[in-house]
N, C-alpha and C positions, 0 to 999 in steps of 0.2 A: 504493499500500500504506499501511496505518497503521504507526505507529512500531513496535508490538509485532511486526508481521509482518516488517517491515524487519529488525529486530534478529534475529529467527529465521533470516532468509535470510542475513544476514550471517555468522552463526555457522556455517550450513551451507557457505557458500562458503569461508569461512576455513580450515575443516577439509578440505574437497574439495581445495583448492589448497594446502595446507600453508603457509598465510600467517600472517604476524605483524601485528599492529596496534600501531603506536606512537602515542601522543597526548601533546601538550603540555598543560601544567597549565591553559592558558587555553580548552581546547576545552570544548564543551558537556557537561553531566553525563552524557547518554546515551552519547556517544563515549568519554569517560574510562572509563565503566563497561565498555564493549566491549573496551577495549585490553588487550592482553597485558602492555604496560608503559606507564608514563606517567611524566612528570618535567619537569624544567627542561631548558634547552639543554645544559648539560654532562652530565647524567645520560642524555639521549636520544643525544648524540654517543658516549658510551662504549657505550651499548647498540647503537647502529647499527653500530658497529665489532665488537662481540662476538657478536651474535645470529647464528645460522645458519638461514637460511630462504630458499627460492627467490624468495619474494615478500614484500615489507615495504610495508605501506600506512601512509604517513606522515601523520598527521592534525595539521597545523600549517600553517606557511607556507613558501614556496618555498625561502628560504635553508637552512631546516632539511633539507628533502628533498634539496637539492644536497649538504650536509654528509654525509648518510646515503650518498648515491650515491658520493661520493668515498671514504669510509671502508669501504665494503662494495661493491666493484665486482662481486662474485659474485652479488649479489641484484638483482633488479629492484625497483627504488623507484618506487611509485606516490604521487602527490599527487592526493587526491580533488577538491580545488578548485583548479583550475590558476591561476585568478586570485587565489589567496591570497597576496599579497605582504607587503611590509614597507616602510612609508613611511621609516622610519629607515635601512634599507639603501639606499634610493634617494637618500639625501642626500649621498652621495659616490660618485663614479665613479672609474674607473681613471685617467683623465687628471687629475682633481682630486687624487688621492692622490699621482701622480707629481709634480705641481707643489709640493704640500705638502711632500714630502720634499726637493725641490731647495732649498727655503728653510731647511732644517736638515741640511746634509750631514753624514752619519755617524750621525744619530739614529736609533735603533731604532724600528720601528713596531709597536705593539700594536693589534690589529684585534679588535673586539668580533665575535662570531660573527653578530650581526645585520647582515650585509653580503653583498655579492655575491661570487661566487667569484672574480671578476677582482680585487677588492680584497684578499681573502684572499691570492691568489697574489702580490701585490705587498707582502705584510707579513711581518714576521719571526716572529710568533707570534700566534695567536688567543687570545681569553679569553671567559669567560663572566661573569655577574654574581657567580657563587659562587667564582670563582678569580682574578678581576682583580687583587687585593691580592697574592696569592702569585705571580702572573705579574710584576708590576711589581718585586716585591722581588728577583726573579731577575736583574734588570739592574744593572749598576755605575752609579755616579753621573757617569760621564765625560761623557756627552752627555744632554740632556733627552730624554725619551721622548715620541714622538708617539702620541697615541690617538685612534683613529677607530672609528666616527663619533660615539658618544654623548658629549657634553660633560658630562652629569651624572654617569654612571658613571665617566668618566675622572677628573673633578675629585675625586670622593668617594674613589676607590681611590688617587689620588695622595696625598691628605692621609693615608689609613690607612697607606700604605706609606712615607711620608717621601721619596718620589721627586718629582722635578721633571718634570711632565707638561705638555705642550702639546696641548690638545684641539682636534679638529675641532668645528664648530658644528652638530652634529647632535643629534637628540633623539628620543625616543619620544612620538608626540602624546598617547597615553593617559596616560602618567606624567607629562609635563610639564604638560598642561592638564586632566587629569581630576581634580585635587585642588586644594583651596584651603586657606589658613590658617583660614578661617572654618569649613570641614569639621572640621579637626583640633580647633580649640578648642571647638567646640560638642560633639563627641563625647567629648573628654576631660573636659570638664566634666559631661556626663551619665553617663559611665562612668569615674570616676576610678581604679577599681582594674583597669582593663583595660591590656594592654600594646599600645602602637602599634608594628606591625611594618610596616617601609617598605622597599619595593623601592629598590635604588640607582639605577634609572633615573629616579627622582622628582627634582623640583627641589630645590635646596638649602633653599628656603623650607618644604618639608615635611619633609626629612631631619633639619633641626635639632630637630624635636619628637620624633623616633623613639626608642623605647625599645631597638629593634633595627633594624639595617639589614642586610637579608638577601635571599638569591635566593629564588625560589618554591619551590625544593627545601628550602631551609633553613625557610621557613614551614611547609612540611608536616611536616618533623621537629619544629619547636617545637610545633605543635599537637597532635601525637600525645601529648605529655607535660604539655600545659597546656590550660586550659579557657576562658580570657577573653582575647580579642584583638580589636583593631580592625586591619583589614588594608588596607594601601595598596598595592594592585596591581590588575591586570585582574580584573573581577568573577568570571570563570569559576574562578579558584582558590578564592575564598571559597565559592562555590556548591557546588563539588565537596567541599570539606572540610566543609561543614555537611551535605551529603548522606551522607558517610561516618561523621561523627560528630554525629548529631542532638542528642545530650545536651550538647553544648558550645555555648557562646554565642560566636558568631563574627560580627563586623559589618564589612562593607565600608566603607572611609572614604568612599567615594562610589559609590553604585549607577550612576552615569553613566560610570564607567571601564570602557568596553567597546571592545575591539579589533574593528573591523568585519571585519578580513581574518581573524582567528582564528574568527570566528563564520560564515565563509563555508562551513566544512565542516559539511555536514548528514549525517544517516543515509542518505539517498538517494545522496548523493555517494558515501559509502563502499561502499554496495551496488553502484553502477555501476562504481567502481574495480575491486572484486573480479570482478564478472561479465564486464566488457569490458576488463580490463587497462588502465584509463585512470587518470590520465595518467603516462606513464613519463618520469622525470626522468633526464636524462643530463647529463654535463659534458665538454666538449672536453678530450681526454686531457692536452695539454700544460699547459693551465690547471689541471686536476684534480691533476696531479703536483706542480705548484708550490704550490697551495693546501694539499694534503695535508702538506707539510712543516710549514707554520705550524700546522695542526690537530694533527699528530702531536706537535709540540714542546709545545703546550698541554696534551695529554694526559699527556705525560711528566712536565711540571712540576707537574701536579695530583696526581701519586701521593702 
């Protein structure tokens, strides 16, 4: 089928099955257009807990669908591209986290949502890029805080919160290597009146030039009320914002900043997910119960 035919079939199946589509900000424009809700990890976590639907198609990567399955066990959660993973999440295992904790007895663990359910289950609280500073501020100064797996977000949030943070040496491939100082200097020179919006997963070498360091959800809100921006995050966000705000001038810091895993979800995948109920995401109950405590605590602290 052609794209327009797939879109019509997806809409028909969605209505027939009383399904909802959630899409992350890095998904392709056509899928974000089809989605009932779109957002960053925190926004989608809240939505996954609150929405009432027998079937939720989660257009994102595996850890996001797992989080939805934990928060909304009454719904069937489908991940259209079953091989859509997250290299950052794979950078720490349960055994590695346990060993990390043994080196710092009594230190609390803050776990970025970009992680496996097993790692979430072994953590005290989860966080996203939009609430990491607030989460860190909730802890006392008695012990250093262990932050896994993203060294860049952990270091930045530690400085912003004034807390002592010891980070795991993980990172997002796109945000770590997708941008260069040359990119920043070239575009800042060419567009001196544009604001540089930088995702906190970026390296310190990029963050130091930022006018604003914010999550993708924060970027969406900022662009609603402003016209000129250079955007340092995965290209999908800039493409969708330019799609819905064609009158604004939005420039990606680098067109090469592409998450291959986010782009694995196609219209055909979404159609097949709805038609054949594939692929169902479930989490082992004991692990889900432990992970939910960390996720629920994040949501409580984010209010």
